[in-house]
All heavy atoms as a GROMACS GRO file, in nm:
protein
  606
    1MET      N    1   2.018   8.004  -1.428
    1MET     CA    2   1.980   7.869  -1.463
    1MET      C    3   2.080   7.771  -1.442
    1MET      O    4   2.051   7.656  -1.385
    1MET     CB    5   1.935   7.870  -1.612
    1MET     CG    6   1.810   7.796  -1.642
    1MET     SD    7   1.760   7.808  -1.825
    1MET     CE    8   1.814   7.962  -1.872
    2LEU      N    9   2.204   7.787  -1.489
    2LEU     CA   10   2.314   7.696  -1.472
    2LEU      C   11   2.343   7.687  -1.322
    2LEU      O   12   2.368   7.565  -1.280
    2LEU     CB   13   2.439   7.737  -1.548
    2LEU     CG   14   2.428   7.732  -1.696
    2LEU    CD1   15   2.554   7.788  -1.758
    2LEU    CD2   16   2.396   7.592  -1.748
    3ALA      N   17   2.342   7.790  -1.251
    3ALA     CA   18   2.369   7.779  -1.106
    3ALA      C   19   2.264   7.704  -1.031
    3ALA      O   20   2.294   7.617  -0.951
    3ALA     CB   21   2.376   7.919  -1.045
    4ARG      N   22   2.144   7.719  -1.076
    4ARG     CA   23   2.026   7.642  -1.015
    4ARG      C   24   2.033   7.496  -1.044
    4ARG      O   25   2.011   7.407  -0.963
    4ARG     CB   26   1.896   7.712  -1.051
    4ARG     CG   27   1.778   7.650  -0.981
    4ARG     CD   28   1.650   7.730  -1.011
    4ARG     NE   29   1.611   7.734  -1.148
    4ARG     CZ   30   1.614   7.831  -1.234
    4ARG    NH1   31   1.652   7.953  -1.184
    4ARG    NH2   32   1.582   7.834  -1.355
    5HIS      N   33   2.060   7.455  -1.173
    5HIS     CA   34   2.048   7.322  -1.211
    5HIS      C   35   2.185   7.246  -1.220
    5HIS      O   36   2.182   7.121  -1.220
    5HIS     CB   37   1.985   7.316  -1.352
    5HIS     CG   38   1.847   7.369  -1.361
    5HIS    ND1   39   1.742   7.297  -1.291
    5HIS    CD2   40   1.786   7.473  -1.401
    5HIS    CE1   41   1.630   7.362  -1.314
    5HIS    NE2   42   1.651   7.463  -1.378
    6CYS      N   43   2.291   7.319  -1.238
    6CYS     CA   44   2.414   7.246  -1.272
    6CYS      C   45   2.536   7.251  -1.181
    6CYS      O   46   2.617   7.161  -1.169
    6CYS     CB   47   2.465   7.295  -1.413
    6CYS     SG   48   2.343   7.283  -1.544
    7HIS      N   49   2.542   7.369  -1.115
    7HIS     CA   50   2.672   7.388  -1.031
    7HIS      C   51   2.689   7.300  -0.915
    7HIS      O   52   2.802   7.282  -0.866
    7HIS     CB   53   2.673   7.540  -0.996
    7HIS     CG   54   2.694   7.630  -1.106
    7HIS    ND1   55   2.701   7.767  -1.092
    7HIS    CD2   56   2.713   7.607  -1.243
    7HIS    CE1   57   2.722   7.824  -1.211
    7HIS    NE2   58   2.725   7.726  -1.305
    8ARG      N   59   2.589   7.241  -0.862
    8ARG     CA   60   2.604   7.150  -0.748
    8ARG      C   61   2.693   7.039  -0.792
    8ARG      O   62   2.778   6.992  -0.710
    8ARG     CB   63   2.468   7.095  -0.708
    8ARG     CG   64   2.476   7.013  -0.581
    8ARG     CD   65   2.341   6.941  -0.544
    8ARG     NE   66   2.312   6.833  -0.638
    8ARG     CZ   67   2.204   6.809  -0.690
    8ARG    NH1   68   2.092   6.884  -0.667
    8ARG    NH2   69   2.188   6.703  -0.769
    9CYS      N   70   2.686   6.986  -0.912
    9CYS     CA   71   2.766   6.873  -0.959
    9CYS      C   72   2.880   6.910  -1.049
    9CYS      O   73   2.971   6.835  -1.073
    9CYS     CB   74   2.686   6.765  -1.021
    9CYS     SG   75   2.561   6.695  -0.910
   10HIS      N   76   2.873   7.041  -1.110
   10HIS     CA   77   2.969   7.082  -1.206
   10HIS      C   78   3.008   7.226  -1.183
   10HIS      O   79   3.012   7.306  -1.277
   10HIS     CB   80   2.907   7.064  -1.346
   10HIS     CG   81   2.863   6.922  -1.377
   10HIS    ND1   82   2.965   6.835  -1.418
   10HIS    CD2   83   2.749   6.868  -1.396
   10HIS    CE1   84   2.899   6.720  -1.447
   10HIS    NE2   85   2.774   6.741  -1.428
   11GLY      N   86   3.045   7.254  -1.057
   11GLY     CA   87   3.077   7.393  -1.022
   11GLY      C   88   3.219   7.397  -0.960
   11GLY      O   89   3.298   7.300  -0.976
   12ALA      N   90   3.250   7.496  -0.883
   12ALA     CA   91   3.382   7.514  -0.828
   12ALA      C   92   3.414   7.405  -0.724
   12ALA      O   93   3.522   7.355  -0.722
   12ALA     CB   94   3.390   7.659  -0.762
   13ALA      N   95   3.314   7.358  -0.643
   13ALA     CA   96   3.336   7.274  -0.538
   13ALA      C   97   3.345   7.125  -0.584
   13ALA      O   98   3.428   7.047  -0.526
   13ALA     CB   99   3.226   7.286  -0.433
   14GLU      N  100   3.274   7.092  -0.689
   14GLU     CA  101   3.270   6.954  -0.731
   14GLU      C  102   3.262   6.955  -0.885
   14GLU      O  103   3.191   7.042  -0.951
   14GLU     CB  104   3.150   6.889  -0.676
   14GLU     CG  105   3.135   6.742  -0.716
   14GLU     CD  106   3.023   6.676  -0.650
   14GLU    OE1  107   2.971   6.717  -0.546
   14GLU    OE2  108   2.988   6.561  -0.702
   15GLN      N  109   3.334   6.860  -0.954
   15GLN     CA  110   3.334   6.861  -1.101
   15GLN      C  111   3.312   6.709  -1.141
   15GLN      O  112   3.412   6.642  -1.174
   15GLN     CB  113   3.460   6.911  -1.165
   15GLN     CG  114   3.490   7.056  -1.131
   15GLN     CD  115   3.562   7.079  -1.004
   15GLN    OE1  116   3.660   7.004  -0.973
   15GLN    NE2  117   3.525   7.170  -0.927
   16ASN      N  118   3.189   6.661  -1.147
   16ASN     CA  119   3.167   6.528  -1.199
   16ASN      C  120   3.219   6.518  -1.335
   16ASN      O  121   3.200   6.605  -1.420
   16ASN     CB  122   3.013   6.499  -1.193
   16ASN     CG  123   2.965   6.471  -1.049
   16ASN    OD1  124   3.039   6.470  -0.951
   16ASN    ND2  125   2.840   6.457  -1.037
   17ALA      N  126   3.284   6.401  -1.361
   17ALA     CA  127   3.343   6.376  -1.494
   17ALA      C  128   3.446   6.494  -1.539
   17ALA      O  129   3.470   6.506  -1.654
   17ALA     CB  130   3.239   6.352  -1.603
   18GLY      N  131   3.496   6.557  -1.434
   18GLY     CA  132   3.594   6.665  -1.466
   18GLY      C  133   3.534   6.784  -1.536
   18GLY      O  134   3.614   6.862  -1.588
   19LEU      N  135   3.404   6.800  -1.536
   19LEU     CA  136   3.344   6.908  -1.606
   19LEU      C  137   3.290   7.015  -1.515
   19LEU      O  138   3.230   6.994  -1.417
   19LEU     CB  139   3.229   6.853  -1.683
   19LEU     CG  140   3.141   6.956  -1.760
   19LEU    CD1  141   3.224   7.020  -1.864
   19LEU    CD2  142   3.020   6.891  -1.827
   20ARG      N  143   3.332   7.137  -1.544
   20ARG     CA  144   3.281   7.263  -1.477
   20ARG      C  145   3.194   7.333  -1.574
   20ARG      O  146   3.219   7.351  -1.692
   20ARG     CB  147   3.395   7.347  -1.438
   20ARG     CG  148   3.480   7.295  -1.325
   20ARG     CD  149   3.575   7.395  -1.282
   20ARG     NE  150   3.515   7.514  -1.205
   20ARG     CZ  151   3.585   7.594  -1.127
   20ARG    NH1  152   3.713   7.581  -1.106
   20ARG    NH2  153   3.519   7.691  -1.070
   21LEU      N  154   3.079   7.376  -1.528
   21LEU     CA  155   2.984   7.451  -1.596
   21LEU      C  156   2.959   7.596  -1.539
   21LEU      O  157   2.861   7.662  -1.558
   21LEU     CB  158   2.850   7.384  -1.607
   21LEU     CG  159   2.851   7.245  -1.672
   21LEU    CD1  160   2.721   7.170  -1.666
   21LEU    CD2  161   2.902   7.254  -1.820
   22ASP      N  162   3.061   7.645  -1.465
   22ASP     CA  163   3.048   7.776  -1.412
   22ASP      C  164   3.117   7.884  -1.484
   22ASP      O  165   3.121   7.998  -1.434
   22ASP     CB  166   3.088   7.774  -1.254
   22ASP     CG  167   3.225   7.712  -1.238
   22ASP    OD1  168   3.286   7.665  -1.331
   22ASP    OD2  169   3.284   7.739  -1.120
   23SER      N  170   3.164   7.856  -1.596
   23SER     CA  171   3.223   7.956  -1.681
   23SER      C  172   3.222   7.905  -1.831
   23SER      O  173   3.227   7.790  -1.852
   23SER     CB  174   3.375   7.996  -1.645
   23SER     OG  175   3.458   7.895  -1.685
   24ARG      N  176   3.217   8.004  -1.920
   24ARG     CA  177   3.215   7.972  -2.060
   24ARG      C  178   3.345   7.894  -2.093
   24ARG      O  179   3.352   7.795  -2.172
   24ARG     CB  180   3.196   8.089  -2.144
   24ARG     CG  181   3.191   8.062  -2.293
   24ARG     CD  182   3.160   8.189  -2.374
   24ARG     NE  183   3.122   8.161  -2.512
   24ARG     CZ  184   3.215   8.145  -2.608
   24ARG    NH1  185   3.348   8.141  -2.588
   24ARG    NH2  186   3.173   8.113  -2.731
   25GLU      N  187   3.456   7.946  -2.048
   25GLU     CA  188   3.581   7.889  -2.074
   25GLU      C  189   3.590   7.740  -2.036
   25GLU      O  190   3.642   7.656  -2.097
   25GLU     CB  191   3.695   7.963  -2.014
   25GLU     CG  192   3.717   8.103  -2.068
   25GLU     CD  193   3.611   8.208  -2.015
   25GLU    OE1  194   3.549   8.182  -1.913
   25GLU    OE2  195   3.590   8.301  -2.088
   26ALA      N  196   3.540   7.713  -1.917
   26ALA     CA  197   3.538   7.577  -1.857
   26ALA      C  198   3.460   7.481  -1.944
   26ALA      O  199   3.490   7.371  -1.971
   26ALA     CB  200   3.499   7.575  -1.715
   27MET      N  201   3.329   7.537  -1.991
   27MET     CA  202   3.248   7.461  -2.076
   27MET      C  203   3.315   7.422  -2.208
   27MET      O  204   3.296   7.319  -2.259
   27MET     CB  205   3.118   7.536  -2.096
   27MET     CG  206   3.034   7.549  -1.970
   27MET     SD  207   2.889   7.644  -1.988
   27MET     CE  208   2.779   7.516  -2.051
   28LEU      N  209   3.389   7.525  -2.264
   28LEU     CA  210   3.459   7.496  -2.392
   28LEU      C  211   3.573   7.389  -2.370
   28LEU      O  212   3.604   7.316  -2.453
   28LEU     CB  213   3.511   7.632  -2.448
   28LEU     CG  214   3.398   7.717  -2.504
   28LEU    CD1  215   3.465   7.861  -2.536
   28LEU    CD2  216   3.335   7.660  -2.628
   29GLU      N  217   3.635   7.402  -2.262
   29GLU     CA  218   3.744   7.312  -2.229
   29GLU      C  219   3.699   7.170  -2.208
   29GLU      O  220   3.746   7.074  -2.256
   29GLU     CB  221   3.827   7.357  -2.105
   29GLU     CG  222   3.948   7.267  -2.070
   29GLU     CD  223   4.021   7.314  -1.941
   29GLU    OE1  224   4.032   7.442  -1.933
   29GLU    OE2  225   4.057   7.236  -1.869
   30GLY      N  226   3.583   7.164  -2.136
   30GLY     CA  227   3.526   7.036  -2.120
   30GLY      C  228   3.580   6.951  -2.002
   30GLY      O  229   3.658   7.004  -1.926
   31GLY      N  230   3.545   6.832  -2.011
   31GLY     CA  231   3.588   6.738  -1.902
   31GLY      C  232   3.620   6.603  -1.964
   31GLY      O  233   3.672   6.598  -2.083
   32LYS      N  234   3.594   6.498  -1.900
   32LYS     CA  235   3.633   6.364  -1.937
   32LYS      C  236   3.574   6.323  -2.079
   32LYS      O  237   3.640   6.252  -2.152
   32LYS     CB  238   3.570   6.261  -1.837
   32LYS     CG  239   3.585   6.114  -1.866
   32LYS     CD  240   3.514   6.043  -1.752
   32LYS     CE  241   3.501   5.891  -1.789
   32LYS     NZ  242   3.425   5.824  -1.684
   33HIS      N  243   3.462   6.381  -2.117
   33HIS     CA  244   3.403   6.348  -2.242
   33HIS      C  245   3.431   6.455  -2.352
   33HIS      O  246   3.373   6.445  -2.453
   33HIS     CB  247   3.260   6.315  -2.231
   33HIS     CG  248   3.225   6.215  -2.135
   33HIS    ND1  249   3.248   6.082  -2.163
   33HIS    CD2  250   3.178   6.213  -2.013
   33HIS    CE1  251   3.211   5.999  -2.061
   33HIS    NE2  252   3.172   6.080  -1.962
   34GLY      N  253   3.512   6.552  -2.327
   34GLY     CA  254   3.537   6.653  -2.420
   34GLY      C  255   3.464   6.781  -2.388
   34GLY      O  256   3.408   6.791  -2.290
   35ALA      N  257   3.462   6.874  -2.492
   35ALA     CA  258   3.403   7.000  -2.478
   35ALA      C  259   3.254   6.983  -2.446
   35ALA      O  260   3.192   6.898  -2.521
   35ALA     CB  261   3.431   7.091  -2.596
   36ALA      N  262   3.194   7.063  -2.370
   36ALA     CA  263   3.055   7.059  -2.334
   36ALA      C  264   2.980   7.143  -2.442
   36ALA      O  265   2.866   7.110  -2.480
   36ALA     CB  266   3.023   7.112  -2.201
   37LEU      N  267   3.038   7.250  -2.495
   37LEU     CA  268   2.982   7.339  -2.588
   37LEU      C  269   3.046   7.338  -2.726
   37LEU      O  270   3.171   7.320  -2.731
   37LEU     CB  271   2.989   7.482  -2.536
   37LEU     CG  272   2.911   7.529  -2.422
   37LEU    CD1  273   2.929   7.675  -2.390
   37LEU    CD2  274   2.767   7.499  -2.439
   38GLU      N  275   2.968   7.350  -2.829
   38GLU     CA  276   3.026   7.368  -2.962
   38GLU      C  277   2.954   7.500  -3.016
   38GLU      O  278   2.842   7.489  -3.059
   38GLU     CB  279   2.988   7.244  -3.056
   38GLU     CG  280   3.053   7.118  -3.004
   38GLU     CD  281   3.021   7.010  -3.101
   38GLU    OE1  282   3.017   7.029  -3.224
   38GLU    OE2  283   3.004   6.896  -3.045
   39PRO      N  284   3.027   7.609  -2.999
   39PRO     CA  285   2.967   7.736  -3.046
   39PRO      C  286   2.914   7.736  -3.187
   39PRO      O  287   2.979   7.683  -3.274
   39PRO     CB  288   3.080   7.844  -3.022
   39PRO     CG  289   3.169   7.779  -2.921
   39PRO     CD  290   3.162   7.628  -2.946
   40GLY      N  291   2.786   7.783  -3.202
   40GLY     CA  292   2.722   7.785  -3.327
   40GLY      C  293   2.673   7.650  -3.377
   40GLY      O  294   2.618   7.631  -3.489
   41ALA      N  295   2.680   7.548  -3.286
   41ALA     CA  296   2.636   7.417  -3.332
   41ALA      C  297   2.562   7.351  -3.214
   41ALA      O  298   2.600   7.243  -3.172
   41ALA     CB  299   2.754   7.327  -3.376
   42SER      N  300   2.450   7.412  -3.170
   42SER     CA  301   2.380   7.355  -3.060
   42SER      C  302   2.319   7.222  -3.082
   42SER      O  303   2.316   7.136  -2.989
   42SER     CB  304   2.273   7.451  -3.016
   42SER     OG  305   2.170   7.464  -3.110
   43GLU      N  306   2.290   7.190  -3.201
   43GLU     CA  307   2.232   7.056  -3.236
   43GLU      C  308   2.338   6.944  -3.210
   43GLU      O  309   2.290   6.828  -3.188
   43GLU     CB  310   2.177   7.055  -3.379
   43GLU     CG  311   2.282   7.070  -3.482
   43GLU     CD  312   2.324   7.211  -3.511
   43GLU    OE1  313   2.264   7.301  -3.460
   43GLU    OE2  314   2.423   7.219  -3.586
   44THR      N  315   2.463   6.966  -3.206
   44THR     CA  316   2.566   6.865  -3.186
   44THR      C  317   2.642   6.889  -3.057
   44THR      O  318   2.712   6.804  -3.021
   44THR     CB  319   2.672   6.859  -3.299
   44THR    OG1  320   2.729   6.986  -3.304
   44THR    CG2  321   2.607   6.822  -3.432
   45SER      N  322   2.600   6.984  -2.983
   45SER     CA  323   2.666   7.011  -2.854
   45SER      C  324   2.626   6.901  -2.750
   45SER      O  325   2.512   6.870  -2.732
   45SER     CB  326   2.617   7.148  -2.803
   45SER     OG  327   2.648   7.164  -2.673
   46ARG      N  328   2.729   6.849  -2.680
   46ARG     CA  329   2.700   6.751  -2.569
   46ARG      C  330   2.612   6.808  -2.465
   46ARG      O  331   2.517   6.744  -2.424
   46ARG     CB  332   2.839   6.709  -2.513
   46ARG     CG  333   2.906   6.602  -2.586
   46ARG     CD  334   3.036   6.556  -2.503
   46ARG     NE  335   3.085   6.449  -2.580
   46ARG     CZ  336   3.201   6.471  -2.657
   46ARG    NH1  337   3.245   6.601  -2.679
   46ARG    NH2  338   3.252   6.369  -2.723
   47PHE      N  339   2.640   6.928  -2.430
   47PHE     CA  340   2.561   6.996  -2.326
   47PHE      C  341   2.415   6.998  -2.364
   47PHE      O  342   2.326   6.962  -2.294
   47PHE     CB  343   2.615   7.127  -2.300
   47PHE     CG  344   2.534   7.218  -2.200
   47PHE    CD1  345   2.543   7.190  -2.064
   47PHE    CD2  346   2.455   7.327  -2.247
   47PHE    CE1  347   2.474   7.266  -1.977
   47PHE    CE2  348   2.387   7.401  -2.151
   47PHE     CZ  349   2.392   7.374  -2.021
   48ILE      N  350   2.389   7.046  -2.481
   48ILE     CA  351   2.253   7.068  -2.534
   48ILE      C  352   2.180   6.929  -2.541
   48ILE      O  353   2.065   6.907  -2.504
   48ILE     CB  354   2.234   7.142  -2.667
   48ILE    CG1  355   2.289   7.287  -2.648
   48ILE    CG2  356   2.092   7.144  -2.719
   48ILE    CD1  357   2.213   7.364  -2.530
   49ARG      N  358   2.245   6.829  -2.604
   49ARG     CA  359   2.187   6.693  -2.608
   49ARG      C  360   2.152   6.637  -2.468
   49ARG      O  361   2.048   6.570  -2.461
   49ARG     CB  362   2.288   6.608  -2.689
   49ARG     CG  363   2.289   6.628  -2.841
   49ARG     CD  364   2.364   6.533  -2.918
   49ARG     NE  365   2.397   6.411  -2.862
   49ARG     CZ  366   2.521   6.356  -2.842
   49ARG    NH1  367   2.629   6.427  -2.866
   49ARG    NH2  368   2.533   6.244  -2.785
   50ARG      N  369   2.237   6.661  -2.378
   50ARG     CA  370   2.207   6.606  -2.253
   50ARG      C  371   2.100   6.676  -2.167
   50ARG      O  372   2.024   6.618  -2.111
   50ARG     CB  373   2.346   6.599  -2.169
   50ARG     CG  374   2.436   6.495  -2.220
   50ARG     CD  375   2.568   6.485  -2.165
   50ARG     NE  376   2.636   6.378  -2.232
   50ARG     CZ  377   2.765   6.346  -2.206
   50ARG    NH1  378   2.829   6.421  -2.120
   50ARG    NH2  379   2.821   6.245  -2.276
   51ILE      N  380   2.097   6.810  -2.187
   51ILE     CA  381   1.975   6.882  -2.117
   51ILE      C  382   1.849   6.849  -2.189
   51ILE      O  383   1.744   6.867  -2.125
   51ILE     CB  384   2.009   7.030  -2.098
   51ILE    CG1  385   2.013   7.099  -2.234
   51ILE    CG2  386   2.125   7.051  -2.004
   51ILE    CD1  387   2.005   7.251  -2.225
   52ARG      N  388   1.854   6.817  -2.313
   52ARG     CA  389   1.729   6.780  -2.389
   52ARG      C  390   1.685   6.637  -2.355
   52ARG      O  391   1.587   6.590  -2.398
   52ARG     CB  392   1.750   6.780  -2.540
   52ARG     CG  393   1.751   6.916  -2.598
   52ARG     CD  394   1.779   6.905  -2.750
   52ARG     NE  395   1.791   7.024  -2.820
   52ARG     CZ  396   1.862   7.034  -2.940
   52ARG    NH1  397   1.909   6.932  -2.994
   52ARG    NH2  398   1.874   7.147  -2.999
   53HIS      N  399   1.772   6.563  -2.293
   53HIS     CA  400   1.753   6.431  -2.254
   53HIS      C  401   1.752   6.343  -2.369
   53HIS      O  402   1.684   6.236  -2.379
   53HIS     CB  403   1.635   6.399  -2.167
   53HIS     CG  404   1.658   6.440  -2.022
   53HIS    ND1  405   1.579   6.397  -1.918
   53HIS    CD2  406   1.749   6.519  -1.967
   53HIS    CE1  407   1.622   6.450  -1.802
   53HIS    NE2  408   1.723   6.522  -1.831
   54GLU      N  409   1.831   6.379  -2.479
   54GLU     CA  410   1.845   6.296  -2.599
   54GLU      C  411   1.944   6.188  -2.590
   54GLU      O  412   1.945   6.094  -2.659
   54GLU     CB  413   1.882   6.395  -2.720
   54GLU     CG  414   1.781   6.492  -2.761
   54GLU     CD  415   1.825   6.585  -2.873
   54GLU    OE1  416   1.940   6.575  -2.919
   54GLU    OE2  417   1.742   6.661  -2.918
   55ASP      N  418   2.047   6.202  -2.500
   55ASP     CA  419   2.151   6.100  -2.480
   55ASP      C  420   2.096   6.010  -2.374
   55ASP      O  421   2.101   6.042  -2.248
   55ASP     CB  422   2.275   6.170  -2.439
   55ASP     CG  423   2.398   6.084  -2.422
   55ASP    OD1  424   2.384   5.959  -2.413
   55ASP    OD2  425   2.512   6.131  -2.439
   56SER      N  426   2.066   5.885  -2.405
   56SER     CA  427   1.997   5.795  -2.316
   56SER      C  428   2.095   5.745  -2.214
   56SER      O  429   2.046   5.716  -2.102
   56SER     CB  430   1.952   5.675  -2.398
   56SER     OG  431   2.060   5.604  -2.448
   57GLU      N  432   2.224   5.768  -2.226
   57GLU     CA  433   2.312   5.720  -2.118
   57GLU      C  434   2.353   5.843  -2.024
   57GLU      O  435   2.406   5.809  -1.913
   57GLU     CB  436   2.444   5.664  -2.181
   57GLU     CG  437   2.417   5.539  -2.252
   57GLU     CD  438   2.543   5.473  -2.298
   57GLU    OE1  439   2.650   5.498  -2.243
   57GLU    OE2  440   2.536   5.399  -2.400
   58MET      N  441   2.324   5.962  -2.067
   58MET     CA  442   2.373   6.069  -1.986
   58MET      C  443   2.269   6.182  -1.993
   58MET      O  444   2.276   6.265  -2.085
   58MET     CB  445   2.505   6.122  -2.026
   58MET     CG  446   2.570   6.223  -1.932
   58MET     SD  447   2.620   6.155  -1.775
   58MET     CE  448   2.739   6.031  -1.821
   59ARG      N  449   2.181   6.188  -1.902
   59ARG     CA  450   2.071   6.299  -1.902
   59ARG      C  451   2.101   6.384  -1.793
   59ARG      O  452   2.125   6.348  -1.684
   59ARG     CB  453   1.936   6.227  -1.880
   59ARG     CG  454   1.891   6.143  -2.000
   59ARG     CD  455   1.765   6.078  -1.977
   59ARG     NE  456   1.730   5.996  -2.096
   59ARG     CZ  457   1.623   5.927  -2.107
   59ARG    NH1  458   1.531   5.920  -2.003
   59ARG    NH2  459   1.596   5.862  -2.225
   60MET      N  460   2.102   6.520  -1.822
   60MET     CA  461   2.127   6.608  -1.728
   60MET      C  462   2.020   6.719  -1.720
   60MET      O  463   1.974   6.770  -1.831
   60MET     CB  464   2.256   6.681  -1.755
   60MET     CG  465   2.373   6.589  -1.740
   60MET     SD  466   2.397   6.541  -1.575
   60MET     CE  467   2.461   6.379  -1.593
   61PRO      N  468   1.980   6.768  -1.607
   61PRO     CA  469   2.006   6.708  -1.472
   61PRO      C  470   1.935   6.565  -1.478
   61PRO      O  471   1.837   6.552  -1.530
   61PRO     CB  472   1.945   6.797  -1.381
   61PRO     CG  473   1.858   6.894  -1.450
   61PRO     CD  474   1.896   6.893  -1.592
   62PRO      N  475   1.999   6.475  -1.404
   62PRO     CA  476   1.948   6.334  -1.417
   62PRO      C  477   1.803   6.316  -1.347
   62PRO      O  478   1.729   6.228  -1.398
   62PRO     CB  479   2.048   6.252  -1.340
   62PRO     CG  480   2.120   6.347  -1.257
   62PRO     CD  481   2.116   6.483  -1.329
   63GLU      N  482   1.775   6.392  -1.250
   63GLU     CA  483   1.644   6.374  -1.186
   63GLU      C  484   1.525   6.425  -1.262
   63GLU      O  485   1.418   6.365  -1.248
   63GLU     CB  486   1.648   6.433  -1.038
   63GLU     CG  487   1.674   6.584  -1.039
   63GLU     CD  488   1.818   6.631  -1.052
   63GLU    OE1  489   1.906   6.548  -1.042
   63GLU    OE2  490   1.842   6.746  -1.052
   64SER      N  491   1.540   6.529  -1.335
   64SER     CA  492   1.428   6.583  -1.424
   64SER      C  493   1.470   6.675  -1.530
   64SER      O  494   1.578   6.740  -1.516
   64SER     CB  495   1.328   6.650  -1.333
   64SER     OG  496   1.390   6.767  -1.281
   65ALA      N  497   1.405   6.676  -1.639
   65ALA     CA  498   1.442   6.765  -1.747
   65ALA      C  499   1.418   6.914  -1.715
   65ALA      O  500   1.331   6.939  -1.630
   65ALA     CB  501   1.363   6.728  -1.874
   66LEU      N  502   1.491   6.998  -1.782
   66LEU     CA  503   1.466   7.142  -1.773
   66LEU      C  504   1.340   7.179  -1.848
   66LEU      O  505   1.294   7.097  -1.930
   66LEU     CB  506   1.586   7.222  -1.837
   66LEU     CG  507   1.723   7.200  -1.778
   66LEU    CD1  508   1.824   7.278  -1.858
   66LEU    CD2  509   1.727   7.248  -1.629
   67ALA      N  510   1.278   7.284  -1.813
   67ALA     CA  511   1.165   7.337  -1.881
   67ALA      C  512   1.201   7.366  -2.025
   67ALA      O  513   1.307   7.401  -2.058
   67ALA     CB  514   1.109   7.459  -1.809
   68PRO      N  515   1.104   7.345  -2.118
   68PRO     CA  516   1.140   7.373  -2.255
   68PRO      C  517   1.185   7.513  -2.279
   68PRO      O  518   1.277   7.535  -2.366
   68PRO     CB  519   0.999   7.353  -2.327
   68PRO     CG  520   0.934   7.250  -2.246
   68PRO     CD  521   0.971   7.290  -2.102
   69ASP      N  522   1.134   7.618  -2.206
   69ASP     CA  523   1.178   7.752  -2.229
   69ASP      C  524   1.316   7.761  -2.182
   69ASP      O  525   1.404   7.854  -2.236
   69ASP     CB  526   1.086   7.861  -2.172
   69ASP     CG  527   1.075   7.849  -2.014
   69ASP    OD1  528   1.070   7.735  -1.964
   69ASP    OD2  529   1.085   7.954  -1.950
   70GLU      N  530   1.363   7.701  -2.075
   70GLU     CA  531   1.500   7.704  -2.027
   70GLU      C  532   1.596   7.642  -2.133
   70GLU      O  533   1.698   7.699  -2.160
   70GLU     CB  534   1.512   7.631  -1.904
   70GLU     CG  535   1.438   7.702  -1.779
   70GLU     CD  536   1.450   7.619  -1.648
   70GLU    OE1  537   1.421   7.499  -1.652
   70GLU    OE2  538   1.493   7.675  -1.551
   71ILE      N  539   1.555   7.532  -2.191
   71ILE     CA  540   1.639   7.473  -2.290
   71ILE      C  541   1.660   7.559  -2.409
   71ILE      O  542   1.759   7.570  -2.464
   71ILE     CB  543   1.577   7.329  -2.332
   71ILE    CG1  544   1.591   7.235  -2.214
   71ILE    CG2  545   1.650   7.272  -2.457
   71ILE    CD1  546   1.511   7.106  -2.228
   72GLU      N  547   1.542   7.619  -2.452
   72GLU     CA  548   1.551   7.716  -2.569
   72GLU      C  549   1.642   7.824  -2.548
   72GLU      O  550   1.721   7.869  -2.629
   72GLU     CB  551   1.411   7.766  -2.589
   72GLU     CG  552   1.400   7.854  -2.719
   72GLU     CD  553   1.263   7.900  -2.741
   72GLU    OE1  554   1.162   7.828  -2.718
   72GLU    OE2  555   1.246   8.020  -2.785
   73LYS      N  556   1.647   7.881  -2.423
   73LYS     CA  557   1.731   7.997  -2.386
   73LYS      C  558   1.882   7.945  -2.395
   73LYS      O  559   1.966   8.015  -2.451
   73LYS     CB  560   1.707   8.056  -2.242
   73LYS     CG  561   1.577   8.130  -2.241
   73LYS     CD  562   1.548   8.174  -2.098
   73LYS     CE  563   1.413   8.240  -2.087
   73LYS     NZ  564   1.376   8.271  -1.949
   74LEU      N  565   1.913   7.827  -2.343
   74LEU     CA  566   2.045   7.773  -2.344
   74LEU      C  567   2.092   7.745  -2.487
   74LEU      O  568   2.209   7.766  -2.523
   74LEU     CB  569   2.056   7.657  -2.257
   74LEU     CG  570   2.045   7.690  -2.106
   74LEU    CD1  571   2.033   7.560  -2.025
   74LEU    CD2  572   2.177   7.758  -2.061
   75GLU      N  573   2.002   7.703  -2.572
   75GLU     CA  574   2.035   7.674  -2.717
   75GLU      C  575   2.070   7.802  -2.784
   75GLU      O  576   2.162   7.804  -2.864
   75GLU     CB  577   1.910   7.614  -2.787
   75GLU     CG  578   1.890   7.466  -2.749
   75GLU     CD  579   1.758   7.410  -2.801
   75GLU    OE1  580   1.659   7.489  -2.830
   75GLU    OE2  581   1.756   7.295  -2.818
   76ARG      N  582   2.003   7.911  -2.755
   76ARG     CA  583   2.027   8.044  -2.823
   76ARG      C  584   2.165   8.101  -2.763
   76ARG      O  585   2.236   8.165  -2.834
   76ARG     CB  586   1.916   8.140  -2.802
   76ARG     CG  587   1.803   8.108  -2.886
   76ARG     CD  588   1.694   8.233  -2.875
   76ARG     NE  589   1.675   8.292  -2.750
   76ARG     CZ  590   1.564   8.259  -2.670
   76ARG    NH1  591   1.479   8.180  -2.712
   76ARG    NH2  592   1.557   8.321  -2.560
   77TRP      N  593   2.192   8.078  -2.634
   77TRP     CA  594   2.309   8.128  -2.566
   77TRP      C  595   2.427   8.069  -2.636
   77TRP      O  596   2.516   8.125  -2.668
   77TRP     CB  597   2.307   8.092  -2.424
   77TRP     CG  598   2.420   8.134  -2.353
   77TRP    CD1  599   2.471   8.255  -2.321
   77TRP    CD2  600   2.517   8.047  -2.292
   77TRP    NE1  601   2.583   8.261  -2.247
   77TRP    CE2  602   2.621   8.125  -2.228
   77TRP    CE3  603   2.526   7.909  -2.287
   77TRP    CZ2  604   2.727   8.070  -2.164
   77TRP    CZ3  605   2.635   7.850  -2.218
   77TRP    CH2  606   2.733   7.932  -2.156
   0.00000   0.00000   0.00000
């Protein structure tokens, strides 16, 4: 899922906002805006808020929201 939706802009070749989403360690380290993940706290995780399109200034992926079942899987992960 992450490879399909995120790695084009946040992978090994390109890191928008200094953020890589191709490893757990990179997600915890974060980028320009801090850590993408907050283990055990999906409701406050920047990553989860952005894929839910809750953050009006930064929606990811910007072109369309993920399917609800994809978001649910990422919240549990």
